[in-house]
N, C-alpha and C positions, 0 to 999 in steps of 0.2 A: 614465272619468268626466271631465267638463269641469273644467279647472283653475280656471276662473272660479267654478264652483260651490264647489269646495274652498276657494278663497280667501274666498268669502262665508261659508262655514260656519266657517272658522277665525276670521274677524273676529267673527262672532256669538258663538262660544264664548268668545273672548277678552273681548268686551264683557260677557258674563255672568260673567266671572272663573272660567271652568272650565278649569283647567290640564291635568287628565287626564280627558277626557270619557269617560263611560260610555255604553253603548248608548242609555239613555233620554235623555241629554243630546243625542246626535246626532239622535235622532228628533225631539226638541223643536226643534232648530235647523232641521231639514229642514221641519218644519211651519211655523215662523216665516218661512222663506224661500219658502213656497208651493211646495215641491218634493215634498211628501209624497204618494205614491200613495194612491188612495182605499181600497185594500184592505190589511188588516193584513199579509198575507204579502208583498205588494209593498213595503210600508214597511220591514218587517224586512230583506228582501233588499237594499234600497237602502242602509239603514244599515250593514249588514255589508260592503257593497262599498266604501263610502267610509271605514269605520273605520280600515283600515291606513294610509291617507294622512293621518289626523288624529291618530293616537296612535303612540307608540313611534317606530321608525325607518322607518315606512312600508314600502315593498316590500323593504327590507333587514332588517326585523325577523325574518323567518323564519331568516335566516342567524345572527343574534345569538342566537336561541333554540336553535340546533343545538349540542349539547354538544361536537361534534367541531371546530367552527369556532373558530379563534383570532383571525383577522384578516379584515376585509372592506375592500377598497380599490376605490374607484370612480374610474376614469380618464376622467371625462367621462360624458355621459348614456348612451352606448351600450356601455360596457365596465365590467362589474362582476366583480371577481375575489374569490375566497375562499381561505383557507389552512386546510386541515384537518390540518395536520401533515406534509404531503408536498410543501410548496411551493405557490405560487399556481396556481390553476386558474380559467379563465374560466367564467362562468356564462351562462345564457341570459337573465338578468334585464336589462332595459334601462329607461331613463327616456324619457318622451315628448319631453322637450326639456331644454336646459340650464337654462331657467327653473324647470322642475319640480324638478330636482336642487338648484338654488340655494335654492328655497323650503324643501326638506327640511333642508338644511344650516343655514339661518338659523333655522328653527324649533327644531332640536335645540340650537343654540348658545343661543338665547333661553331655552329650558327650563332650561338650566344657568346662567342669569344672565349670559351673555356676549353681547357685540355682534358681529355679523358683517355687514358692509356695505362699501360702497365706501371709507369712511373707515377701517375696520378690516377689511382684506380677508383676514385669516387668524385662526384661533382654535385653541387647544389646551386642551381642558377635559375634565373628568370628568363624565359624565352621571349621572343619579340612580341608575341600576342598576349603576354602577361601570364601564360601558363608557367607554373613552377615545376622544374625538373629536378629530380634526384635520381642518380644512377650509381650503381656500384658493381664493379666487375669481379670475376673470378681472379685469383682464388679466394679473395675476401668473401665473395658471394658464392657459397659452395655449390649451389645448383643454378647459378645465375647465367647471364647478368640479371640483376634486379633493377627495375625501372619504376619510378613513382611519378605520376603527373597529377598536379592539382590545378583544376581549371580556374580561369580568372574571368569573371563576368564583368563586362564594361559598365553595366548599370547597377547602381545600388538599389536594393529593394526598399520601398517605403514601409514604415512600420505598419500601416494598415494592410499592406500586402502580406506581412508576416502574420497578422491576425487571420487573414483569409486562409492561409495554409496551415493554421493551427500551431505556429511556432510560439506565438504569444496569445493570451486571452485578452479580452477588452479591458479588464481592470489593470492588468500588467502593462498594457499599451499606454494607458493614461499615466501610470506611475513612471514609466521610462521617459515619456515626454516631459514630465515635471522635473525629473532628475536632471535632464539636460538643461532645461530652462533655469533651474536653480543653481547651475554651475557646481553641483556636487561632484567631487572626484569619485570615479568608480572603476572597478575592475570587472571585466567580463571573463568568467571562468568556465571550464568544462573540459571534457576529454577531446581527443583528436576527432575531427570531423563532426563536431556537434553544432557548428555554425557560429563560432565566436566572431570570425571576421565578418560574416554576413550581418550579424546584429550590430557590430561596431560601426560598419558602414551606414546602416540605417539610422543609428542614433546620432552619428556625427553629421548626417545630412540635415538634422533638426537644428544644428547650431546656427544662430543668427548670421546672415551673410556679411555683416560688418566685422565679424570676428575672424582673426587670423589663426588658422590651425596648422601646426607643424607636426608632421607624422614621422617618427623614427622607426625604421624596421631593418631586419637582417635582409629580407627579400621582399620587395614591394608587393603588397597584397591589398592594402586599404586604398579605396578610391571612392570616398563619399561624394554624393552629389552636392557640391558646395563650391562657391566661386573663389574661395581664398584658402586653398590647401597647398602646402609645400611638403614634399616628400624627401626625406633624407634616407639613404640606404648605405649600410655598412659595406666594407670592402675587405676581402681576404688578402693575405700576403701574395706577392707575385712569385715568379719562379725563382727569384733570388732571396726569397724569404723576407721581403720588405714591403712596406706600403699598407700594412693592415690598419684599418680604421674601424674600431668597434662601436657598439651601441652606446656605451658610456661616454665616449668622446663626442658622439653625435648629439646626445642629450645636452651636453655642456655647450655645444655650438648652438643648439636650438634656443637655449636661454638667452643668447646674444642676438637673436633675430626678431625681437619684439613680438613674442608669441602671446596670443590670448589663451590658447589651449595647447598643451603639449601631450602628444599621444605616443605611447610606445606600443608598436604593433604586437609584439609578443615578448614578455619579460622572461628571459632565459638565464640571466646571470647577474653579476654584481651591478649591471646598469640599473637594476631596480633601486639601488641606493641613490643614484642620480635623479631618477624620477621622483622619489620621495622628497629629496632635497628641493627639487623644482616646485613640487606641490606645497612645500612648506615656506616658499618665498613669495607668496602672493599670486601664484599662477593657478587660479581655481579652474575647475571644470576639466582637469586633465584626466586621462584614462589609459588603460592598458589591458592586454589580455594575458591570461595565465592558465597553464594546464593544471587542472585540479579535479579530483574525483567528486568532491562536495565543497560547498561554500565554507564549511567548518574547517577544511584543510588549508585554507588560505594562509593563516598565520605561520603554520609549519612550513609551507612552501616558500613564503617570503624569507623566513629564517634560513632555509637551506640555500637560497640564492644569495642572500646578502651577507650572512655571517662570514663566509670565506674571504670577503673583501676587507675584513678587519673591523667591522662596526660592532661595538659591544652590544650584547643582547638587550639590556635595559634601554640603551640609546635608540636601538632599532625599533623597539616597541613604542617608544615615545614618538618617533617619526611616523610610524605607521598610523598610530592612533590620531595624530593631528593632521595627517595628510589625506588619508583615505576615509571615505564615508560609506560607500555602498558597494556591495558585491552582487552582480547579476550572474546567476549560475545556470548554465545550459546542460541538458542531458538528452538522451535518446528515449523515445517512448514509442511503442508499437510500430507505426509506419513512418516515423519521422523524428524531428528534433523539436524541443520546446524549452522555454524558460521555466525551470523548475523552482527556483528560489530567488527572491530579492531580499538581501540581508544587510544588516548593519554591522560594521566592525568597530569595536570600541575597547578601551582599556579598563580592566577591572583590577584594581590594586597593581600587582606586578605582572599580570598576564593579559593577553589579548582575548577578547571574547567575540564570537560571531553569533548574532541572534537574528532569526528569520523575521522579516516584516510581512512577507507574503510568500506563500508556497502552495503549489497545486491548486490555485484558485481560491485560497482561503487566507484571511487575515491572521497573522501570527503575532506573538508577543511584542515585537518591536514595531508593530504597525503605528501605534499612537506616536511613538518617538519619531518615526520617519515623517509622518504627517506634520508634526510640529516643526521639524527641520525645513520642510518644504514651505510651510506657511511663513516662517521667519524670513525666507528669501523671496516671498511674494510669488511662489510658483504653485 
């Protein structure tokens, strides 16, 4: 279909204040544009052919509707890749031109209330259905535009479902349940796309319903199956450069909201010090996610995030050792993702040490210590 026609239809629908056009709206716009075929069947077919490019994510919508797809990445108009849990695989879907792809990205951003143009050439925003959109335009994207979409599933997986799809084994399943029950603070770590959010949702769904969970995130992703979850989302500056609310500020606000557990969706900066402070003031059972290659990298990653905030290294180590207990590390294997390590973090003299309690289906050196911690909390 001609892009010019699509452009005119979008303009007409926008003029009529139709944000989510239905088939009848598209048919009316075609008729107003003098593009309506004389017969009913032809009009219906034409409306159906243009509808995907006027609603949702256009030709990418089918991937977002696929329950197996977690990510859709577009590396310019001729290369569309998807991740169905086995790593990225290229599809046969292509766009007619860079302008067509740009129009889609701009439309999706506008639907979420954000600007994407030459003055604001990138955007990171949550769409109405929960999908996370990141887009960046040329010339910053040399062969772009580049578009990344991360799907949002409305239902959190149960831990036993993660056992069925080989993300966790039965022994790890029982350990994770006991960690939540014991209110041990934990971090879920791993690389991009390893399933950190999925596992966090599953573990938080095990929290007793009488407890109040407050989740702090840059962009809302966590949606555990739990009756008492409050989500706080950071805010960027407006066009005047004002109004920014960062994660650190939201963690401070969460402390005043009578939380039983505070969760930071993804620790990316100095807000990690606020989380550590919260966990050190009687708020047990808190958690967060963190990008790491291995569980052993956690101390260095926390230092890299927290030290620029002015916290002395010895003081930071003391906070980490008293606040955090368990690291659950995810990685990729063969045809999917799985929990590779469950480790303890503790202070040894002046340094932090990470010791595996369970890894690759086997008990490791810190197993006895983890079992003792769980028994002490009747878990």
